[in-house]
Wavefront OBJ file of the C-alpha trace (Angstrom):
o trace
v -15.426 35.949 1.675
v -14.543 32.547 0.263
v -17.913 31.235 1.142
v -19.731 34.136 -0.171
v -17.746 33.724 -3.494
v -18.597 29.999 -3.729
v -22.432 31.036 -3.356
v -22.098 33.599 -5.883
v -20.384 31.227 -8.389
v -23.229 28.726 -7.752
v -25.898 31.281 -8.370
v -24.383 32.006 -11.527
v -24.368 28.450 -12.625
v -27.988 28.144 -11.520
v -29.056 31.107 -13.504
v -27.112 29.827 -16.701
v -28.654 26.535 -16.247
v -32.021 28.156 -17.357
v -30.737 28.184 -20.904
v -30.699 24.375 -21.050
v -31.120 22.937 -24.459
v -29.592 20.813 -27.055
v -26.613 23.059 -27.424
v -25.663 22.635 -23.825
v -24.904 18.903 -24.296
v -21.254 18.535 -24.814
v -19.888 15.623 -26.787
v -16.139 14.793 -25.736
v -14.668 13.350 -28.894
v -12.217 10.574 -28.715
v -10.054 10.632 -25.659
v -11.028 14.220 -24.483
v -13.076 12.558 -21.735
v -9.864 11.111 -20.404
v -8.028 14.278 -20.437
v -10.944 16.058 -18.901
v -11.489 13.896 -15.962
v -8.166 11.919 -15.666
v -9.018 10.667 -12.073
v -12.075 8.633 -13.368
v -9.601 6.407 -15.337
v -6.434 6.185 -13.119
v -7.518 7.086 -9.759
v -5.725 10.399 -9.147
v -3.162 12.726 -10.923
v -0.747 12.610 -8.071
v 2.378 10.319 -7.999
v 0.252 7.358 -7.643
v -1.639 8.236 -10.995
v 1.781 8.790 -12.558
v 2.990 5.349 -11.787
v -0.215 3.759 -12.746
v 0.418 4.657 -16.409
v 3.470 2.182 -16.351
v 1.420 -0.576 -14.691
v -1.240 -0.132 -17.443
v 1.210 -0.715 -20.299
v 3.090 -3.473 -18.208
v -0.195 -5.303 -17.675
v -0.805 -5.462 -21.436
v 2.546 -7.233 -21.687
v 1.684 -9.495 -18.672
v -1.432 -10.353 -20.421
v 0.655 -11.932 -23.345
v 2.624 -13.653 -20.759
v -0.382 -15.200 -19.210
v -1.560 -16.365 -22.602
v 1.850 -18.111 -23.022
v 3.457 -15.720 -25.716
v 5.694 -13.502 -23.612
v 8.942 -14.445 -21.587
v 10.563 -10.983 -21.081
v 9.455 -7.523 -20.352
v 11.795 -4.454 -19.824
v 10.973 -1.199 -18.254
v 13.332 1.674 -18.740
v 13.106 5.047 -16.968
v 14.981 7.482 -19.368
v 16.789 10.552 -18.248
v 13.787 12.859 -19.090
v 11.525 10.595 -17.057
v 9.887 9.090 -19.945
v 9.211 5.327 -19.861
v 9.655 2.622 -22.508
v 8.048 -0.745 -21.884
v 9.262 -3.490 -24.340
v 8.169 -7.023 -24.365
v 8.746 -10.173 -26.636
v 4.969 -10.973 -27.039
v 3.114 -11.455 -30.285
v 3.061 -7.773 -31.068
v 0.064 -5.607 -31.308
v -1.963 -6.512 -34.428
v -1.432 -3.829 -37.095
v -3.846 -5.029 -39.933
v -7.113 -3.181 -40.667
v -9.884 -3.387 -37.934
v -12.770 -3.701 -40.166
v -15.437 -2.169 -37.925
v -13.232 0.965 -37.204
v -11.779 1.422 -40.496
v -8.433 2.039 -39.284
v -5.564 -0.385 -38.231
v -5.833 -2.124 -34.950
v -2.706 -0.576 -33.641
v -4.407 2.933 -33.847
v -7.664 1.602 -32.366
v -5.865 0.150 -29.276
v -4.224 3.308 -28.557
v -7.072 5.860 -29.408
v -10.391 4.079 -28.595
v -11.523 3.339 -25.153
v -12.607 -0.170 -24.349
v -10.859 -1.431 -27.359
v -8.649 -4.588 -27.250
v -8.110 -8.344 -27.074
v -9.994 -8.549 -23.755
v -13.641 -8.469 -24.628
v -14.341 -12.027 -25.551
v -13.284 -13.748 -28.585
v -9.782 -15.523 -28.663
v -7.547 -12.617 -27.820
v -7.006 -13.431 -24.147
v -8.644 -16.033 -21.925
v -7.596 -13.900 -18.734
v -6.380 -10.450 -18.451
v -5.721 -7.761 -15.954
v -5.429 -3.996 -16.239
v -8.090 -1.636 -16.964
v -10.011 -3.857 -19.194
v -9.116 -2.667 -22.527
v -8.843 1.161 -21.704
v -5.265 1.004 -20.350
v -3.158 1.720 -23.486
v -5.633 4.476 -24.804
v -5.585 6.330 -21.333
v -2.029 6.333 -21.125
v -1.876 7.713 -24.607
v -4.419 10.377 -23.799
v -2.282 11.473 -20.736
v 1.024 11.672 -22.407
v 2.861 14.444 -24.142
v 3.987 12.024 -26.782
v 3.825 8.219 -27.129
v 5.532 6.121 -29.820
v 4.833 2.518 -30.367
v 7.074 0.104 -32.337
v 5.793 -3.369 -33.359
v 7.759 -6.326 -34.611
v 5.428 -8.885 -36.142
v 5.329 -11.246 -39.075
v 8.899 -10.267 -40.124
v 8.206 -6.559 -40.539
v 8.647 -3.623 -38.242
v 5.827 -0.970 -37.722
v 5.841 2.304 -35.956
v 3.196 4.995 -35.091
v 3.306 8.071 -33.048
v 0.657 10.070 -30.920
v 0.520 13.133 -28.858
v -2.176 13.659 -26.025
v -4.215 10.936 -27.687
v -4.134 12.093 -31.180
v -2.296 10.568 -34.057
v 0.833 12.650 -35.141
v 2.425 10.004 -37.232
v 0.316 7.443 -39.313
v 1.336 3.649 -39.003
v 4.371 2.934 -41.183
v 6.495 -0.166 -41.978
v 9.972 0.929 -41.409
v 11.895 -2.302 -41.948
v 12.113 -6.187 -41.614
v 12.828 -8.355 -38.807
v 13.247 -12.133 -38.504
v 10.462 -14.438 -38.042
v 11.786 -15.178 -34.636
v 11.716 -11.480 -33.691
v 8.364 -10.320 -32.245
v 7.031 -8.123 -29.618
v 5.941 -4.496 -28.736
v 7.722 -1.461 -27.600
v 5.973 1.609 -26.114
v 7.740 4.757 -25.194
v 5.667 7.697 -23.564
v 6.226 10.895 -21.648
v 3.562 11.743 -18.958
v 2.000 15.099 -19.576
v 3.338 17.531 -17.124
v 0.129 19.624 -17.418
v -2.092 16.683 -16.084
v 0.199 15.288 -13.257
v 1.171 16.988 -10.214
v 4.408 15.057 -10.089
v 6.371 13.897 -13.071
v 9.336 12.103 -11.348
v 9.229 8.314 -11.316
v 10.504 6.397 -8.249
v 12.584 3.607 -8.792
v 11.565 1.935 -5.680
v 7.846 2.265 -6.246
v 8.144 0.663 -9.802
v 10.434 -2.062 -8.175
v 7.844 -3.121 -5.637
v 5.164 -3.493 -8.394
v 7.182 -5.257 -10.889
v 8.699 -7.765 -8.373
v 5.056 -8.644 -7.193
v 4.073 -9.027 -10.863
v 7.160 -11.413 -11.610
v 6.105 -13.506 -8.523
v 2.452 -13.889 -9.753
v 3.555 -14.829 -13.124
v 5.806 -17.887 -12.977
v 8.998 -17.851 -15.303
v 8.229 -14.247 -16.508
v 11.434 -12.266 -16.615
v 10.990 -8.540 -15.894
v 14.039 -5.977 -16.057
v 13.756 -2.474 -14.587
v 16.492 -0.082 -15.847
v 16.990 3.461 -14.502
v 19.226 5.647 -16.908
v 18.950 8.799 -14.776
v 22.009 8.460 -12.711
v 25.588 8.385 -13.920
v 25.839 4.698 -13.057
v 23.260 2.650 -14.760
v 20.764 0.989 -12.143
v 18.974 -2.249 -12.998
v 17.097 -4.993 -11.244
v 15.818 -8.283 -12.713
v 12.984 -10.278 -11.261
v 12.433 -13.987 -12.394
v 10.928 -16.608 -10.098
v 10.504 -20.166 -11.374
v 8.808 -20.852 -8.239
v 6.007 -18.248 -8.523
v 4.017 -17.615 -5.602
v 5.831 -20.147 -3.485
v 8.803 -17.950 -3.736
v 6.659 -14.901 -3.119
v 5.744 -16.426 0.337
v 9.431 -17.241 1.161
v 10.316 -13.456 0.308
v 7.518 -12.152 2.485
v 8.699 -14.529 5.373
v 12.091 -12.937 5.211
v 13.265 -11.809 8.816
v 10.780 -14.430 10.366
v 11.410 -17.852 11.616
v 9.384 -20.386 9.336
v 7.871 -23.169 11.428
v 8.476 -25.741 8.831
v 10.891 -25.818 5.939
v 8.638 -25.993 2.863
v 5.858 -23.779 1.639
v 2.604 -25.612 1.227
v 1.437 -25.203 -2.423
v -1.930 -25.938 -3.683
v -2.750 -25.798 -7.487
v -5.640 -26.879 -9.605
v -8.630 -25.938 -12.013
v -12.370 -25.972 -10.897
v -15.292 -24.313 -12.337
v -13.053 -23.137 -15.133
v -10.949 -20.999 -12.640
v -7.356 -21.748 -12.215
v -6.272 -21.608 -8.529
v -2.975 -21.245 -7.116
v -2.421 -21.048 -3.341
v 0.901 -20.852 -1.264
v 1.333 -20.730 2.446
v 3.742 -20.993 5.389
v 3.539 -20.414 9.115
v 6.048 -18.388 10.901
v 6.745 -17.584 14.452
v 5.119 -14.097 14.435
v 1.536 -13.484 15.755
v -0.096 -11.634 12.832
v -1.485 -13.093 9.543
v -0.376 -11.779 6.077
v -2.635 -12.892 3.464
v -2.572 -11.283 -0.275
v -5.217 -12.142 -2.662
v -5.100 -11.648 -6.420
v -7.446 -12.003 -9.483
v -5.660 -12.119 -12.898
v -2.502 -10.529 -11.179
v -4.788 -7.710 -9.792
v -4.397 -7.113 -6.179
v -7.689 -7.386 -4.278
v -7.027 -5.775 -0.924
v -10.552 -6.264 0.275
v -10.674 -9.938 -0.631
v -13.837 -11.483 -1.734
v -15.084 -14.870 -2.672
v -11.663 -16.479 -3.221
v -10.385 -15.272 0.145
v -13.608 -16.643 1.757
v -13.276 -20.103 0.141
v -9.663 -20.251 1.464
v -10.542 -19.484 5.005
v -13.524 -21.983 5.021
v -11.203 -24.723 3.569
v -8.346 -23.787 6.139
v -10.471 -23.770 9.095
v -12.572 -26.836 8.522
v -9.540 -28.940 7.180
v -7.433 -28.103 10.520
v -10.209 -28.747 12.890
v -10.964 -32.172 11.186
v -7.381 -33.220 11.281
v -7.088 -31.995 14.892
v -10.026 -34.120 16.050
v -9.170 -37.218 14.101
v -5.736 -37.065 15.511
v -6.597 -36.459 19.080
v -4.688 -32.966 18.947
v -7.839 -31.359 20.107
v -9.563 -32.866 23.307
v -13.299 -33.634 23.055
v -13.934 -30.856 25.752
v -12.111 -28.130 23.897
v -13.749 -25.950 21.251
v -12.930 -25.852 17.597
v -10.165 -23.701 16.767
v -11.251 -20.444 15.072
v -10.056 -19.249 11.730
v -8.016 -16.457 13.491
v -6.339 -19.103 15.599
v -5.229 -21.120 12.529
v -4.035 -18.037 10.582
v -2.053 -16.562 13.405
v 1.667 -16.298 12.029
v 0.453 -17.255 8.385
v 1.782 -15.976 5.385
v -0.479 -16.609 2.344
v -0.787 -15.805 -1.337
v -4.029 -16.725 -3.228
v -4.119 -16.059 -6.813
v -6.809 -17.089 -9.170
v -7.285 -16.806 -12.936
v -10.767 -16.156 -14.112
v -11.939 -15.301 -17.841
v -14.525 -12.800 -16.659
v -14.185 -11.805 -13.180
v -16.875 -9.864 -11.421
v -15.799 -7.241 -8.930
v -17.731 -5.405 -6.363
v -17.482 -1.694 -7.162
v -15.339 -0.082 -9.857
v -11.984 -0.144 -7.963
v -11.531 -3.901 -8.341
v -10.712 -4.257 -4.649
v -12.928 -7.120 -3.955
v -14.004 -10.388 -5.976
v -17.638 -10.947 -6.256
v -17.490 -14.117 -8.551
v -19.318 -16.860 -6.613
v -17.702 -19.723 -8.534
v -14.311 -18.547 -7.081
v -15.328 -19.519 -3.517
v -16.202 -23.046 -4.706
v -13.134 -23.476 -6.621
v -10.542 -22.372 -4.069
v -12.532 -24.173 -1.140
v -12.504 -27.433 -3.074
v -8.905 -27.350 -4.218
v -7.510 -26.138 -0.816
v -9.635 -28.714 1.070
v -8.560 -31.660 -0.934
v -4.712 -30.785 -1.399
v -4.258 -29.484 2.304
v -6.028 -32.513 3.747
v -3.505 -34.755 1.643
v -0.660 -32.620 2.739
v -1.361 -32.986 6.446
v -1.671 -36.564 6.258
v 1.400 -37.021 4.568
v 3.404 -34.595 6.844
v 2.222 -35.394 10.513
v 5.243 -33.720 12.024
v 4.520 -30.446 10.302
v 0.645 -30.802 10.960
v 1.603 -31.186 14.765
v 3.554 -27.985 14.838
v 0.633 -26.095 13.033
v -1.959 -27.248 15.273
v -0.030 -26.704 18.542
v 0.788 -23.129 17.465
v -3.114 -22.839 16.619
v -3.814 -24.033 20.094
v -1.493 -21.666 21.849
v -3.199 -18.862 19.897
v -6.541 -19.903 21.046
v -5.539 -19.833 24.612
v -3.821 -16.461 24.307
v -6.903 -15.036 22.549
v -9.217 -16.203 25.401
v -6.956 -14.565 27.786
v -6.971 -11.362 25.720
v -10.590 -11.570 25.585
v -10.887 -11.583 29.315
v -8.671 -8.567 29.611
v -10.499 -6.727 26.818
v -13.870 -7.639 28.713
v -12.323 -6.574 32.016
v -11.235 -2.975 30.469
v -14.707 -2.512 29.200
v -16.296 -3.381 32.424
v -13.889 -0.812 34.206
v -14.823 1.820 31.629
v -18.599 1.093 32.335
v -18.139 1.457 35.989
v -15.967 4.676 36.220
v -18.195 6.416 33.681
v -15.841 7.985 31.014
v -13.147 5.347 31.205
v -10.491 7.424 29.792
v -6.837 6.959 31.026
v -6.076 9.075 34.265
v -2.871 10.490 32.630
v -4.607 11.873 29.631
v -5.034 15.714 29.551
v -8.296 15.774 27.510
v -9.663 18.622 25.355
v -12.989 20.151 26.130
v -14.387 19.908 22.575
v -16.526 16.775 21.632
v -16.247 17.494 17.900
v -13.760 14.892 16.570
v -13.068 16.670 13.488
v -11.631 19.744 15.328
v -9.939 17.669 18.014
v -6.224 16.317 18.034
v -4.229 14.210 20.489
v -0.487 14.430 21.020
v 1.271 11.450 22.185
v 4.124 12.670 24.086
v 7.352 10.832 25.220
v 8.248 11.088 28.840
v 7.289 13.466 31.563
v 9.902 16.237 30.556
v 7.748 17.205 27.735
v 4.608 16.779 29.332
v 4.437 20.094 31.140
v 5.355 22.418 28.336
v 2.826 20.504 26.013
v -0.176 20.755 28.633
v 0.633 24.463 29.073
v 1.210 25.177 25.412
v -1.839 23.371 23.810
v -5.117 24.824 23.048
v -7.258 22.968 25.801
v -10.324 23.273 23.732
v -9.190 21.095 20.755
v -5.737 19.444 21.835
v -5.418 16.624 24.122
v -2.022 15.231 25.529
v -1.257 11.791 26.323
v 2.144 11.036 27.991
v 3.810 7.749 27.615
v 5.559 7.018 30.892
v 6.704 3.423 30.478
v 8.179 1.420 27.691
v 5.863 0.873 24.524
v 5.364 -2.762 23.807
v 7.047 -3.941 20.544
v 3.663 -5.746 19.274
v 5.763 -7.248 16.194
v 6.784 -9.776 18.997
v 3.827 -10.117 21.132
v 0.486 -11.953 21.356
v -2.843 -10.131 21.893
v -2.899 -11.006 25.710
v 0.439 -9.420 26.268
v -0.941 -6.307 24.258
v -3.965 -5.961 26.295
v -1.934 -6.017 29.524
v 0.469 -3.268 28.466
v -0.349 -0.096 30.252
v 0.811 2.325 27.504
v -0.869 0.383 24.737
v -4.192 0.197 26.762
v -4.012 3.962 27.332
v -3.814 4.723 23.461
v -6.521 2.219 22.801
v -8.877 3.790 25.408
v -7.931 7.448 24.352
v -8.611 6.820 20.747
v -11.965 5.158 21.305
v -11.977 3.030 18.230
v -11.065 -0.347 19.702
v -8.558 -2.550 17.836
v -8.595 -5.704 15.352
v -12.372 -7.017 14.946
v -13.718 -4.369 17.347
v -12.112 -1.457 15.384
v -14.704 1.093 14.639
v -13.487 4.218 12.951
v -16.702 6.190 13.593
v -15.877 6.227 17.307
v -12.430 8.003 16.711
v -12.324 10.904 19.269
v -9.528 12.865 17.616
v -9.212 13.189 13.806
v -5.385 14.037 14.299
v -3.336 11.527 16.109
v 0.219 13.373 16.334
v 3.068 11.428 17.769
v 5.423 13.853 19.137
v 8.961 12.658 20.231
v 12.443 13.949 20.623
v 14.275 14.470 17.215
v 16.884 11.865 18.046
v 17.505 8.055 17.786
v 15.539 7.180 20.903
v 12.653 9.375 19.683
v 12.728 7.648 16.414
v 12.727 4.389 18.082
v 9.522 5.230 20.203
v 7.856 6.492 17.060
v 8.481 3.382 15.251
v 7.121 1.293 18.246
v 3.849 3.154 18.197
v 3.611 3.088 14.250
v 4.109 -0.532 14.634
v 1.292 -0.935 16.931
v -1.143 1.515 14.909
v -0.207 -0.360 11.757
v -0.732 -3.777 12.967
v -4.075 -3.292 14.987
v -5.451 0.029 13.571
v -4.374 0.283 10.112
v -7.412 2.117 9.018
v -6.018 5.264 11.076
v -3.260 5.270 8.664
v -5.188 4.550 5.506
v -7.605 7.324 6.319
v -4.846 9.971 7.028
v -5.368 10.308 10.617
v -1.780 9.666 11.910
v 0.903 12.402 11.901
v 4.452 12.757 13.052
v 5.254 16.183 14.779
v 8.320 17.896 13.451
v 10.345 19.716 16.375
v 12.988 21.876 15.199
v 16.651 21.078 15.722
v 18.037 24.633 16.057
v 16.947 27.853 17.756
v 18.962 30.777 16.113
v 18.587 34.246 17.581
v 19.859 37.557 16.254
v 18.647 40.841 16.918
v 16.029 39.690 19.262
v 14.381 37.590 16.493
v 14.127 33.857 16.619
v 14.774 31.527 13.605
v 13.933 27.849 13.928
v 15.792 25.334 11.728
v 14.405 21.709 11.216
v 17.330 20.537 9.381
v 21.132 21.085 9.078
v 20.512 22.297 5.563
v 17.858 24.718 6.633
v 20.039 25.828 9.513
v 22.887 26.655 7.108
v 20.491 28.639 4.844
v 19.322 30.639 7.812
v 22.749 31.567 8.677
v 23.670 32.482 5.056
v 20.624 34.740 4.980
v 20.864 36.509 8.425
v 24.757 36.253 8.650
v 26.495 34.045 11.267
v 28.218 36.953 13.187
v 26.270 37.936 16.201
v 24.001 34.959 15.893
v 23.316 32.947 19.030
v 22.655 29.183 18.212
v 21.365 26.543 20.471
v 20.462 22.878 19.497
v 17.500 21.216 20.998
v 18.333 17.872 22.461
v 14.832 17.040 23.264
v 11.249 18.419 23.613
v 11.907 18.786 27.318
v 14.399 21.505 26.643
v 11.814 23.909 25.100
v 10.047 26.229 27.170
v 6.212 26.340 26.778
v 6.237 29.231 24.153
v 8.920 27.436 21.895
v 7.152 24.189 21.805
v 3.684 25.659 21.329
v 5.026 27.939 18.414
v 7.071 25.413 16.607
v 5.529 22.030 17.211
v 1.894 22.606 18.389
v 0.288 25.645 17.151
v -1.504 24.762 13.668
v -0.582 28.126 12.148
v 3.182 27.660 12.669
v 3.972 23.988 13.050
v 5.154 21.368 10.554
v 3.430 17.973 10.451
v 4.199 14.865 8.429
v 1.332 12.560 7.726
v 1.903 8.920 7.743
v 0.530 7.668 4.363
v -0.123 3.995 3.483
v -1.402 2.553 0.282
v -2.655 -0.958 -0.156
v -0.136 -1.749 -2.912
v 2.518 -0.891 -0.311
v 1.379 -3.555 2.152
v 3.743 -6.413 1.419
v 6.807 -4.160 1.541
v 5.496 -2.358 4.675
v 5.140 -5.774 6.229
v 8.657 -6.680 5.304
v 9.984 -3.357 6.610
v 8.279 -3.556 10.080
v 9.469 -7.258 10.411
v 13.095 -6.267 9.702
v 13.128 -3.294 11.953
v 11.129 -4.736 14.842
v 11.512 -8.434 14.645
v 13.848 -10.956 16.402
v 16.355 -11.524 13.769
v 19.520 -9.310 13.794
v 21.049 -10.116 10.418
v 18.154 -8.658 8.110
v 18.011 -5.499 10.285
v 21.864 -5.156 9.895
v 21.457 -5.498 6.047
v 18.657 -3.019 5.979
v 20.641 -0.338 7.909
v 23.696 -0.833 5.559
v 21.653 -0.533 2.554
v 19.721 2.514 3.786
v 22.373 4.395 5.855
v 23.185 6.531 2.919
v 19.723 8.115 2.807
v 19.676 8.864 6.524
v 20.004 12.805 7.290
v 20.221 14.671 10.736
v 20.957 11.463 12.720
v 21.603 12.581 16.135
v 23.879 10.450 18.120
l 1 2 3 4 5 6 7 8 9 10 11 12 13 14 15 16 17 18 19 20 21 22 23 24 25 26 27 28 29 30 31 32 33 34 35 36 37 38 39 40 41 42 43 44 45 46 47 48 49 50 51 52 53 54 55 56 57 58 59 60 61 62 63 64 65 66 67 68 69 70 71 72 73 74 75 76 77 78 79 80 81 82 83 84 85 86 87 88 89 90 91 92 93 94 95 96 97 98 99 100 101 102 103 104 105 106 107 108 109 110 111 112 113 114 115 116 117 118 119 120 121 122 123 124 125 126 127 128 129 130 131 132 133 134 135 136 137 138 139 140 141 142 143 144 145 146 147 148 149 150 151 152 153 154 155 156 157 158 159 160 161 162 163 164 165 166 167 168 169 170 171 172 173 174 175 176 177 178 179 180 181 182 183 184 185 186 187 188 189 190 191 192 193 194 195 196 197 198 199 200 201 202 203 204 205 206 207 208 209 210 211 212 213 214 215 216 217 218 219 220 221 222 223 224 225 226 227 228 229 230 231 232 233 234 235 236 237 238 239 240 241 242 243 244 245 246 247 248 249 250 251 252 253 254 255 256 257 258 259 260 261 262 263 264 265 266 267 268 269 270 271 272 273 274 275 276 277 278 279 280 281 282 283 284 285 286 287 288 289 290 291 292 293 294 295 296 297 298 299 300 301 302 303 304 305 306 307 308 309 310 311 312 313 314 315 316 317 318 319 320 321 322 323 324 325 326 327 328 329 330 331 332 333 334 335 336 337 338 339 340 341 342 343 344 345 346 347 348 349 350 351 352 353 354 355 356 357 358 359 360 361 362 363 364 365 366 367 368 369 370 371 372 373 374 375 376 377 378 379 380 381 382 383 384 385 386 387 388 389 390 391 392 393 394 395 396 397 398 399 400 401 402 403 404 405 406 407 408 409 410 411 412 413 414 415 416 417 418 419 420 421 422 423 424 425 426 427 428 429 430 431 432 433 434 435 436 437 438 439 440 441 442 443 444 445 446 447 448 449 450 451 452 453 454 455 456 457 458 459 460 461 462 463 464 465 466 467 468 469 470 471 472 473 474 475 476 477 478 479 480 481 482 483 484 485 486 487 488 489 490 491 492 493 494 495 496 497 498 499 500 501 502 503 504 505 506 507 508 509 510 511 512 513 514 515 516 517 518 519 520 521 522 523 524 525 526 527 528 529 530 531 532 533 534 535 536 537 538 539 540 541 542 543 544 545 546 547 548 549 550 551 552 553 554 555 556 557 558 559 560 561 562 563 564 565 566 567 568 569 570 571 572 573 574 575 576 577 578 579 580 581 582 583 584 585 586 587 588 589 590 591 592 593 594 595 596 597 598 599 600 601 602 603 604 605 606 607 608 609 610 611 612 613 614 615 616 617 618 619 620 621 622 623 624 625 626 627 628 629 630 631 632 633 634 635 636 637 638 639 640 641 642 643 644 645 646 647 648 649 650 651 652
């Protein structure tokens, strides 16, 4: 019926379009376009878009800091989930903007592509949405009030959903030393799916901004709880301190963060880096404080400089034998944490999302500055240079061993035809969009899972041995682990540079473990592997966690399943505790086939949690995985102590 209805609507639209003339051309006045299609301007109307409003106003204040006129920014979450962003910058201009015929303050908040970022002397470099940020936030807010302290006077102006509700007015005086802008806004609940701000989400972004803007002090205040919650971010060391923060929980191979700084091609370049004892690289790139998760020319310049400089040094100092091949970039970057930050007057990005820098001059600038200053550092610090080269050589050998293991796996696959793991109970359908695979812990749950599945679309892969903690293993060990190899082969995508999402055999990868501490540990081990070597599976929404019930409540021959202690109590209140037979599941193996199928596997009745990952979260995710799965005990103990109060239904 739904398809028929959609076709009918399309036919009506088609016939209506025959009356197509000048009157059918719509003109959206002012900021109506933003309210009509908000996703075009802030990405989405989900919680991500909600938080993006804060970032846009903060970015305007950061632009003042980058220009050298702002030292402090305070972000406050009020009890009603409205936001105030206050800075001590120059203050938004309030005088008449001659072309518009209205005050500059009104223009900034009501006209798209208006601001000090389009040439002239307003800002040399800037981030944000290039002049649409303030007006977009205004358009998507129930109300927005702005206060400007400038030239000894205090001005205010008010808006609602993009329209002026109170004209600009001078309401008092301030000293010549007082200056800045305060913006208070409430996101429009009619626009956003979620209207509750998350302190930790804002904390991550504001901390990152403070790292990238040396000496800027950013305070985050939350007034919603009885006890005021606030954090201040201030890093005189800038991105050097960022690297130290990211390496928390890892063992640095040398004490000092390597720092390169300079200007070339009218581009300001900052690079900070340090190797640690892990086996993965973590490189983050920024342009005018905007994260560029897909890299671009600045990343290419860095990689070129790093690879050439290290190989030249290793050859000149006989750390590489003449018979040995050059170190690859991957070898040198193993265990490297690095921040690349460039400031460009007019950056060119590939695509509208600003995820990849396309400015060719950035490659020349970064490559030149890093090559020169890194060469000098290695010559001045031969002991550190030797440690770095030795780790790279070890990585080279391990990579060669991993390549042999990978090639051997490929040859076996070619020889045995299908090449799928023998323990895999595959599904019959070859339509990947319909297929899903359950990764099942242990043999006890394997029987019920195989019997309770839909054999056409549901596959089951049991884990019969210990899953390797890839956070503490090189690639050669990973390829040698039978459980890891089984998952790689079953998924079909390959890993790392071989990864190809189009070859994914199942569009849902469901991790199904017991609802206890051991099950949570196994789930974390599997997520650690996928996150490190197949992150696109998470980014594209293919990874899920099954949610088996904790309780089976039977009364009057009816079964009720509870997935939490709270739900269990609510069910008992509803049906009455008298005469109710309650059993608690200690593991998947305790369920019979029908119970497991109904509660955990049947798409009509089960509950799944999708594992999500945003690029903005990557740095914090790296730290969390390192903390939970790394070698150092103290950071893990601190993490548990800090987060224990948030844990529910811990089965011990």
